N, C-alpha and C positions, 0 to 999 in steps of 0.2 A: 419551408425550411424544416429539417428533421430535428427539432429541439425537444429535449426531454423535460424542460421546465418552462414555466410561464415567464413572460417578459417582466412581470412584477418581481419574480424571484431574481432574475438577472439584474434588474435595476437595484434591488436591495443589496446584492453582492457588490455591485459597482460602488454604491454609496459607502459600504464598509471599507472597501479598498481605498477610496478617496480619503476617508477619515484617517486610515492608517498611514497613508502617504503624507497627509498633513502633519500627523504626529512626528513623522521622521523627517519632515521638511524636504520632501522630495518633489521636484518639479515634474518628474516623469519616472516611469519604471519600465525596464525591458524584461518582459516575461519570456523565458526560454523553456520552462517546465510545461509539458503538454497538459498536465492535470490542472495547472493554473489557468491556462487558456480555456480548457474545457469548463472549468468551474465558473469562469467569468463570462464566457460567451457561448458555450455549447460546442465550440470548435473541436471536431473529432477526427483525428488522423494519426497514422504512424509516420507521417512525413517529418517528424522531429528528428529522425535519424539524419536528416540533412539540415542545413542552416535555415532557421526561421525564427522570428521573434515578433511578439505583439507589443507595440509601444503604447503605453497608457499614460496620458498626461494628467496633471493634477486636476484639470477641469473635467475629466472623465472621457475626453475624446480618445479614440483608439485608431491605430493603423496596424495592419498585419503585413509584414514583409516575409514573403515565402517564395517558393518555386512555382512554375506554371502548372506542375502536376497537382498541386494542392489548391489551385484557384477555385475550381468548381466544388471541391470538397469543403472549402471554407464558406462559399456562398450557400451551399446546401445544408450544412450542419451548424452554422453559427449565425449570430446576429451582427457580425462585423460588417460595417458598411464600406469602409475603405480598405482595399487590398492592393498592395504594391508587389510587383514581381521582380526578383533578381534573376538574371539570365545565366543559365549553365553555359560555361565556355572554358577554354583552356586558361589556366591560371586565374580563374574567377576569384574575386575577393568580395563576398557579399557584405563584409563589414564596411567596405567603402560605400556601398549602396546605402547601408544603414546610416553612416555618417552624413551622407547627403540628405537623407530623409529627415534626420534629426535637425539638420540645419534649416530645411524647409519648414519644420515645425517650430522654429524660433527657440530651439533649446541650446544654442551655443552658450557655453559658460554656465550652464545650469547644473543643478544637483540631480543626478540621475542614478536611480537604483538599478541593480542588475541581479538577476537570478543566476548565480554561478553554480550553486550546488544542485545540479539536476542532470539527468541522463541526456537532456536535450542540449547540453553545453559540453562539447568535447574540449580537451586541453588545447588542441590546435585552434579551435574557434576562440577560446578565452584569450589566447596569446594575440591572435589577430585583432580581436575586439579591443584589447587594452592598447595595442599599438596605434590603432586608429583614433581611440577616444580619450586617451589619457590627457592629451593637450586640448581636447574639445570641451570638456567640462569636468565636474567633480563626480567621479564614478564611485558609487557606494555599493558594497555587498549587501543586497536585500534578499538573500536566498530564502529566508524563513518568513518573510512578511506575509505572503499569500498562504503559505502552509499553515501558519497560526490561525488565520481567518477560517480555513477549511476544517479545523479541528471540531468546531461546533456544527452539528448537522441540523439543517432545517427540517420541518415536518415532511416536506417533499423528498428530501434526501433520505430521511429515515425510512420512508416507504420503500425506497429502492434497497436500502440496507436489509430491511426485513425480508424483502423478496429474495435477496441474495442468500440470506440465512436459510430460508426455506429450500432453496435450490441446493445448498450444501447438505442439508438433511436428505434430500432426494438422492444425492450422489452416494451417501453412505447406505441408504436403503438399497441402491443398486449394487453396491460392492459386497455387502455382507454375505449374500447367498453364494458368491463366487470365492470367498475366502475359506478354503478347505484343502486338505491334502490333495495334491495334484492340481490345484487351482493355478491359473496362469496370471502373472502380474499384468500381462498385456490385456487380457480379458477384463481384469479388474479396472485398469486405467481407462479402457475404452468405455466401460459401463458407466463409470463415474462422470467422465466428461460428456458422454452421450446424454445422461440424465439431465445435466445442466442445459445443454443445447435444446433438448426436447422440451424443457420447461420454459424456453424463451430466453435463456441466459446467454452470456457472452464468453469469449475467450478470457482466461485469467491473465493478469499482468505478468505472472511468471509461471513456470511449469509446476504441475503438481509434484509433490515428493512421494515417491513410492520405492520401498526397499525392503527386502526380506532377508532372512538369514543374517550374515555379517553386514549386509547393506542396510539393515534396519537401524544401524547406529549412525547413519548419515543424515545430515540435516539439509541436504541439497539434492536436487534431481541429478541423475546421471543416466547416460544411455545404457541400454542393455536390459533384458528381461530374464526372469527365471521362473521356474515352477516350484510351488510351495511343497515342502517336505511334510511328512506325517507329523513331525515335531518341528515347529517353526515359529517365527515372529515376523510380523509385517507392520512397518511404520508407514502411515499415510498422513500427509498434510495437504490440504486442498482448500479451495474456496468456491462458494457459489458467487456468481457475478451477475449483476443486473444494471444495465446502463453504466457499466464500468465500476459500479460500487461493489465492494468485496465484503464477504463475511467468511472468515476462515475457520477451519476446524483441524484438529490433530488428534490422532489416536494410534496406539500400538496394539494390534490384535494378536493374541497368542493362538497359534494353531496346535492342537493337541493339548496335553496336560501342562498347565503353567508350572514353571519352576518356583521354588520358594523365593528366589531372587526376583522373579517377575512380580510376585505378590507383594514382596517387601517394597519394591520400587513403586508399584502402583499405589500402595498405601501412602508413600511419601508424596507422590504427585497429588493425590486427592486431598490429603491433609493440607498441603501447601496452597492449592487453588482455592479451597474453601476459606483458608485464612486470608488469602489475598482479596477474596470477594468482600471481606469485612472492611477493607481499607480502600476499595475501589469506589470511592465516593467523594463528593466535594469536601474540602477541608484538608485533603491529603494531596500529595504530589506523585508524579510518576516514580520519583526516587523512593518514596515511602513504600510503594508497591514492591519495588525490587528488594528493598531492605527486608521486608517480611519474607519474601521468597528465599532470599539467601540465608536468613537466620534459621529457618526451619530445615532447609536442605543441609546446611552445615552442621546443625545439631545432630542430624542423623548420619553424619559422617560421609556426606555426599558432595563435599566441596569440589573434589576432583572430577566428579561426573556430571555436574550441572553446568549450565551456560552462564555467561556474564550479562544476559538480558533475559527477560521472561515475557516479552510481548511488545506490542506497539499499537499505534493508532492505525485504523483502516479507513478507507474511503474510496473515492474514484481515483484509480491509478492506471498508469500505462506501463508497458514493458520497459525495463526488464524486472520490475519488482512491484508487488502489491503493498509493500510496506510504506507507510507515511513517515515523515521525518522524526516524529516524537516516539521514543522507545522507553520501555521500562528498564532502565539501567542505573547504575550507581550515580547518585547525586543529581539526577535530572530534576530541576526545580519546577517543571511545567505543572501547573495546578490542574487537578481533575475537576471538570465542570460538567453540569448536566448536558445531555445530548451529544456526547462523544461516543463513537463506535470504536471499541477497543478489543483487541485480541490478546488473550492471556494464554500462554503456553508453558506447561511444565515439561521440561525435557531432561531426561536422565539417560546418559549413554555410558554404561559401565564397560569399558574396554577390557578390564581385567577378567571379567566372566563372560564377555560377549553378549551382555543382556541390555536390551533397549526397553524404555518405557516412556511414553508421552501421553499428555492429556491437555487438550486445548480447545477453547471455543470463544466466540465473539459475544461481547456484552454491549448493551446500551446503558450509559450512565444516566442516572436520574437525580432528583434532589436527595434521595436516600440510597437504598440498596440498589446495586446494579441489576439490570434485567438480562438474564441469559437469553440469547436469541435462537438457540437450538432447541428442538423438541426432544432431542436426546439428552439424557441425564449424564452423570459422570461415572456411571457404572463400568466395571471391568468388562471388557469384551473378549471372549474367546471363541474359537471355532473348532 
């Protein structure tokens, strides 16, 4: 089997899940999030774009219901012993196969948790599932149960996060010589992704963000490439990836002479991220982090130009997003604990002047001050 963790590691995760299920009085849970299945069993696939679920009972026994295309994938990449196949056919309803499976598992009338809030659960599947199971048992939204367990990274997971962070630095190393007047966004993007692959890394769970000129103010990937002008700005957001564990970074690089607005916005980003580092430690919450971010930005008159979130938890994730569920936004009560891998991003997009500035990196929380995982500092970068 192609497992990235020891059986002892997986056993410990299962015990944590069983304890959480006991606290929630769940007799079983239906996992639809691919990262939940990967975390619990090592199962590694993009087959979650079709119907599949991992049934985990309160006693720790598991059954995977999936398609035939993923049978060997599950056998090779996971420790799941029982795998059931639903058959592709006209008007197929795999939720009926699931209902029959749950009946065979003596779960009729039981309290069953469901991961609804995941890219592995489409609206159509959710409707079909509810139609089949509403009268079968008590269905409970357990979307965040495994996600909360995954927030704290084990030493083995941290090793992959640190490798991912090193690969993210390698990507920036590869990009910087190409960021110059006449430089090609295509060449920059190819060099960054190539450096991660060459270092033994993986595809990211979402596309890298790259945009210059007016596109530097965008916070999402878009199709199309351009050549850098003599006076330009280039926003990059990317992640190193190792065994699906992500470590993200974000920078806006100025080509040519930086404007006064660029320097002003960079100063705000740096002041804010350094202030946030002071509260990115146990005893505070994700909401506290956002409050510090918002206060400094707003005092500088940047309320219209900042975002309503300033980062999120990172870990092993699958397409279409490398973001975990917990974000730094207003009122989030999630406590900061040691051994979390957290991405902080300061993003200022001034549409009035057409000026972009970003600054972001991944941290590992400790009992005290957070540990930046990048070998790059927070210095202004120009080309």
